[in-house]
C-alpha positions as CSV (number, residue, x, y, z in Angstrom):
1,X,-20.0,30.0,-9.6
2,X,-17.0,29.0,-11.8
3,X,-16.7,31.6,-15.8
4,X,-16.4,29.9,-18.8
5,X,-13.3,31.9,-19.0
6,X,-12.4,29.4,-15.4
7,X,-13.2,26.6,-17.7
8,X,-11.2,27.2,-20.5
9,X,-7.9,27.7,-17.8
10,X,-8.4,24.2,-16.8
11,X,-6.1,21.5,-18.1
12,X,-7.9,19.5,-20.3
13,X,-9.1,15.9,-19.3
14,X,-7.0,12.8,-20.2
15,X,-9.1,10.8,-23.0
16,X,-6.9,8.4,-24.2
17,X,-3.2,7.0,-23.2
18,X,-0.9,9.1,-23.9
19,X,0.0,7.7,-28.2
20,X,4.0,6.3,-26.7
21,X,1.6,4.7,-23.9
22,X,2.1,0.2,-22.8
23,X,0.0,-1.9,-24.0
24,X,-1.3,-2.2,-20.4
25,X,-1.2,0.2,-17.4
26,X,-0.4,-1.3,-13.7
27,X,-2.5,0.8,-11.6
28,X,-2.0,0.8,-7.8
29,X,-4.1,1.7,-5.1
30,X,-2.6,2.1,-1.3
31,X,-4.1,4.4,1.4
32,X,-5.9,3.4,5.0
33,X,-8.4,0.8,5.5
34,X,-12.2,2.3,5.0
35,X,-10.6,5.4,2.4
36,X,-12.7,3.8,0.0
37,X,-9.8,2.4,-2.2
38,X,-12.2,-1.0,-3.8
39,X,-15.1,1.1,-5.1
40,X,-12.7,3.2,-6.6
41,X,-10.7,0.5,-7.9
42,X,-14.7,-0.9,-9.3
43,X,-15.3,2.6,-10.9
44,X,-12.4,2.7,-12.3
45,X,-12.7,-0.5,-13.9
46,X,-16.0,-0.2,-15.0
47,X,-14.9,3.4,-16.4
48,X,-11.8,1.9,-17.7
49,X,-14.5,-0.8,-19.8
50,X,-17.4,2.2,-20.8
51,X,-13.2,3.9,-22.8
52,X,-12.8,0.5,-24.8
53,X,-9.9,-0.4,-22.8
54,X,-10.0,-4.0,-20.9
55,X,-9.6,-4.1,-16.8
56,X,-8.5,-6.1,-14.1
57,X,-8.5,-5.4,-10.2
58,X,-6.3,-7.7,-8.1
59,X,-8.4,-7.6,-4.8
60,X,-5.1,-8.7,-2.1
61,X,-7.1,-8.4,0.6
62,X,-10.3,-11.1,-0.6
63,X,-7.5,-13.2,-0.5
64,X,-5.9,-12.4,3.0
65,X,-9.5,-13.3,3.8
66,X,-9.6,-16.6,2.0
67,X,-6.8,-17.6,4.1
68,X,-7.0,-16.3,7.4
69,X,-10.4,-17.6,7.8
70,X,-11.1,-20.8,10.2
71,X,-13.7,-22.8,9.4
72,X,-15.7,-21.6,12.3
73,X,-15.8,-18.2,10.8
74,X,-13.4,-16.8,12.7
75,X,-10.1,-15.5,11.4
76,X,-6.5,-15.2,13.1
77,X,-3.2,-13.8,11.5
78,X,-0.7,-16.9,10.1
79,X,2.7,-15.9,8.6
80,X,2.4,-18.9,5.9
81,X,-1.3,-18.7,5.0
82,X,-0.9,-14.9,4.9
83,X,2.4,-14.8,2.4
84,X,1.0,-17.8,0.7
85,X,-1.8,-15.4,-0.1
86,X,-0.2,-12.2,-1.0
87,X,2.2,-14.6,-3.8
88,X,-1.1,-15.4,-5.7
89,X,-2.1,-12.7,-5.9
90,X,1.7,-11.0,-6.9
91,X,0.9,-13.8,-9.4
92,X,-2.1,-12.9,-10.1
93,X,-1.4,-9.1,-11.3
94,X,1.8,-10.2,-13.1
95,X,-0.2,-12.5,-15.3
96,X,-3.5,-10.2,-16.3
97,X,0.3,-7.6,-16.7
98,X,1.4,-10.7,-19.0
99,X,-2.0,-11.0,-20.9
100,X,-2.7,-7.5,-21.6
101,X,1.2,-6.7,-23.0
102,X,0.1,-9.9,-25.5
103,X,-2.9,-9.2,-26.8
104,X,-2.6,-7.6,-30.6
105,X,-6.0,-6.2,-30.8
106,X,-4.9,-3.1,-29.9
107,X,-7.4,-2.9,-26.9
108,X,-5.6,-2.0,-24.3
109,X,-5.3,-3.0,-20.8
110,X,-5.8,-1.7,-16.7
111,X,-4.5,-4.1,-14.1
112,X,-5.9,-2.2,-10.6
113,X,-3.7,-2.9,-7.5
114,X,-6.2,-2.5,-4.3
115,X,-4.3,-3.2,-1.0
116,X,-3.5,-0.8,1.5
117,X,0.0,-1.1,0.7
118,X,1.1,1.1,3.4
119,X,5.1,0.8,3.1
120,X,7.3,1.6,0.2
121,X,8.6,-1.6,-0.1
122,X,5.2,-3.3,-1.0
123,X,4.8,-0.6,-3.8
124,X,8.2,-1.3,-5.1
125,X,7.9,-5.0,-5.6
126,X,4.2,-4.5,-7.6
127,X,6.3,-1.4,-9.6
128,X,9.8,-3.8,-10.4
129,X,7.4,-6.5,-11.1
130,X,5.4,-4.5,-13.5
131,X,8.6,-2.7,-15.3
132,X,9.7,-6.5,-15.9
133,X,6.9,-7.3,-18.1
134,X,6.7,-4.3,-20.5
135,X,4.1,-2.4,-18.9
136,X,3.9,0.9,-17.4
137,X,3.5,1.8,-13.6
138,X,1.6,3.9,-11.0
139,X,0.2,4.9,-7.9
140,X,-2.9,6.4,-6.4
141,X,-2.5,7.2,-3.4
142,X,-6.2,7.3,-1.9
143,X,-6.6,9.4,1.0
144,X,-9.7,10.9,3.7
145,X,-9.7,11.8,7.4
146,X,-8.2,9.4,9.5
147,X,-10.8,9.7,11.7
148,X,-14.1,9.3,7.9
149,X,-11.4,5.8,7.3
150,X,-12.2,4.7,10.6
151,X,-15.8,5.1,10.9
152,X,-16.2,3.6,7.5
153,X,-13.5,0.4,8.8
154,X,-15.9,0.1,11.8
155,X,-19.0,-0.1,10.0
156,X,-17.9,-2.8,7.4
157,X,-19.4,-6.5,8.0
158,X,-18.0,-8.8,9.8
159,X,-13.9,-10.2,9.2
160,X,-13.6,-7.5,6.4
161,X,-13.4,-4.5,9.2
162,X,-9.5,-4.5,10.1
163,X,-9.3,-4.5,13.8
164,X,-9.0,-1.5,15.8
165,X,-5.3,-2.0,16.8
166,X,-4.4,-3.2,13.6
167,X,-5.3,-0.1,11.9
168,X,-4.2,2.4,14.6
169,X,-0.7,0.5,13.4
170,X,-1.1,1.4,9.8
171,X,-2.0,4.7,10.7
172,X,1.1,5.9,12.1
173,X,3.5,3.5,10.2
174,X,1.6,4.4,6.3
175,X,4.6,6.3,4.1
176,X,3.0,8.2,1.3
177,X,4.1,8.1,-1.8
178,X,5.5,10.9,-3.2
179,X,3.6,13.5,-5.5
180,X,4.8,13.3,-9.4
181,X,4.1,15.2,-12.4
182,X,3.6,13.1,-15.6
183,X,5.8,13.5,-17.7
184,X,8.9,14.4,-15.6
185,X,10.9,10.9,-15.0
186,X,10.0,9.8,-12.0
187,X,11.5,6.4,-11.0
188,X,7.5,5.5,-9.2
189,X,5.2,8.0,-10.3
190,X,2.1,8.6,-8.1
191,X,-0.6,10.4,-7.6
192,X,-3.3,11.8,-5.2
193,X,-7.3,10.7,-5.5
194,X,-8.6,12.4,-2.6
195,X,-12.2,10.4,-1.3
196,X,-13.0,12.6,1.9
197,X,-16.6,12.8,0.4
198,X,-18.2,11.0,-3.2
199,X,-14.5,10.4,-4.9
200,X,-15.0,12.2,-8.8
201,X,-14.7,9.1,-11.1
202,X,-13.5,11.2,-13.6
203,X,-10.8,13.1,-12.4
204,X,-9.2,10.2,-11.2
205,X,-9.5,8.2,-14.3
206,X,-8.3,11.0,-15.7
207,X,-5.3,11.4,-13.8
208,X,-4.5,8.0,-14.5
209,X,-4.4,7.9,-17.8
210,X,-1.7,11.2,-17.8
211,X,0.4,9.1,-16.2
212,X,-0.1,6.2,-18.4
213,X,3.1,6.2,-20.3
214,X,5.7,4.0,-21.3
215,X,7.4,0.6,-19.5
216,X,10.0,2.4,-17.7
217,X,13.9,0.7,-18.4
218,X,14.9,-2.4,-17.2
219,X,18.2,-2.3,-15.3
220,X,20.7,-3.6,-17.9
221,X,21.8,-6.7,-16.0
222,X,20.8,-8.8,-13.5
223,X,23.9,-7.6,-10.8
224,X,22.4,-4.3,-10.9
225,X,18.6,-5.4,-10.8
226,X,19.4,-7.3,-7.9
227,X,21.7,-4.3,-6.3
228,X,18.3,-1.9,-6.9
229,X,16.0,-4.9,-4.4
230,X,18.6,-5.1,-2.3
231,X,18.6,-0.8,-1.9
232,X,14.7,-0.9,-1.4
233,X,14.7,-3.7,1.0
234,X,17.7,-1.8,2.5
235,X,16.0,1.6,2.7
236,X,12.5,0.4,3.2
237,X,13.9,-1.7,6.5
238,X,15.5,1.2,7.6
239,X,12.6,3.1,7.4
240,X,10.4,0.8,8.6
241,X,12.8,0.0,12.2
242,X,12.9,3.9,12.0
243,X,9.5,3.8,12.4
244,X,8.9,0.8,15.2
245,X,11.9,2.7,17.3
246,X,10.3,6.4,17.7
247,X,6.7,4.5,18.4
248,X,8.4,2.9,20.6
249,X,9.8,5.4,22.7
250,X,6.5,6.8,22.6
251,X,4.6,4.5,24.5
252,X,7.6,4.0,27.0
253,X,7.4,7.5,27.6
254,X,3.8,7.1,28.3
255,X,4.1,3.9,30.8
256,X,6.5,5.8,32.8
257,X,4.3,8.6,33.0
258,X,1.0,6.6,34.4
259,X,3.4,4.8,36.6
260,X,3.1,6.0,40.5
261,X,6.2,7.2,42.3
262,X,7.4,4.9,44.3
263,X,7.8,2.2,41.0
264,X,8.8,5.2,38.3
265,X,12.4,4.4,38.2
266,X,11.7,0.0,38.5
267,X,9.6,0.8,35.6
268,X,11.6,2.8,33.3
269,X,14.2,0.6,33.6
270,X,11.8,-2.6,32.5
271,X,10.8,-0.6,29.7
272,X,13.7,0.2,28.3
273,X,15.1,-3.3,28.3
274,X,11.6,-4.4,26.8
275,X,12.2,-1.8,24.2
276,X,15.7,-2.9,23.5
277,X,14.8,-6.2,22.9
278,X,11.8,-5.2,20.6
279,X,14.2,-3.6,18.4
280,X,17.5,-6.1,18.6
281,X,14.2,-9.0,17.4
282,X,13.5,-6.5,14.6
283,X,16.7,-6.3,13.1
284,X,17.7,-10.0,13.0
285,X,14.3,-11.1,11.1
286,X,14.7,-11.0,7.2
287,X,13.8,-7.9,5.8
288,X,13.8,-10.1,2.1
289,X,10.1,-11.4,3.2
290,X,7.1,-10.0,2.8
291,X,6.0,-10.7,5.6
292,X,8.2,-8.8,7.7
293,X,6.4,-6.0,8.1
294,X,3.1,-8.3,9.9
295,X,6.1,-10.3,11.6
296,X,7.5,-6.5,13.2
297,X,3.7,-5.9,14.5
298,X,3.3,-9.1,16.3
299,X,6.6,-8.5,18.0
300,X,5.3,-4.8,18.6
301,X,2.0,-6.2,19.8
302,X,3.9,-8.4,22.7
303,X,6.1,-5.3,23.2
304,X,2.6,-3.8,24.3
305,X,1.3,-5.6,26.1
306,X,4.5,-6.2,28.1
307,X,4.1,-2.7,29.5
308,X,0.4,-3.4,30.1
309,X,1.8,-5.6,32.5
310,X,4.7,-3.5,34.3
């Protein structure tokens, strides 16, 4: 049982943004499908309004789902439509951020970005746009056991449930943000929200307030900004390719181990050739495009089919 001394020793929960905080906080929620990001986003938006702030909830997945839904109600991934939907969502976030910074009535704004954001590069794009708009930006990594997230995802209605193969791919590829401390000068501040059971919204809101500081500095010149963008893209592409190679090697090992003795050498040769082709095609993708990760997933799906046919 907690005692009075225990309570006194805990850090005081943040009740308002820091005095030097920017007018707007862009709060990026990331995590696997089914962990509870949208539920948390809605709760945080309500808490922000109850605290006298304005709030904007930007759901990337809702726009993507509309873009992918056909007239007959079925869904299918189409790179161009997916890219357009994400561009619309990013524009919505930027517009809400700039509206918040343009306010002159003293009301601060929280823009909550609700998406899986499973690659660092995806989160970096949001951070860079927030910085350019002179807003503070932080990331909340919403977590729950993978088994529980999978169960919740399966219980979603209709097209809102992420396909099982996509869920598994996101689980393997997810790049968790590095957790930081408020005010430590981290380039992209981040904290964890445990959504295993009933999420503590008060604690999550308090943590968001602790990370709501001044807008980060913008590189002085466009040349410096472009170098920064290139470095971020290169890091993301390298990380994604490495993860893809690890998964492909594991898949090859499994299919070779399952092959009959008489065919094992032939299966190994064919599987490794398919792996080399996969990596060659993945390296040829345009790493600067937002949908490169989905195109990489399509290549990986074709590779998996090739292995299953061996």
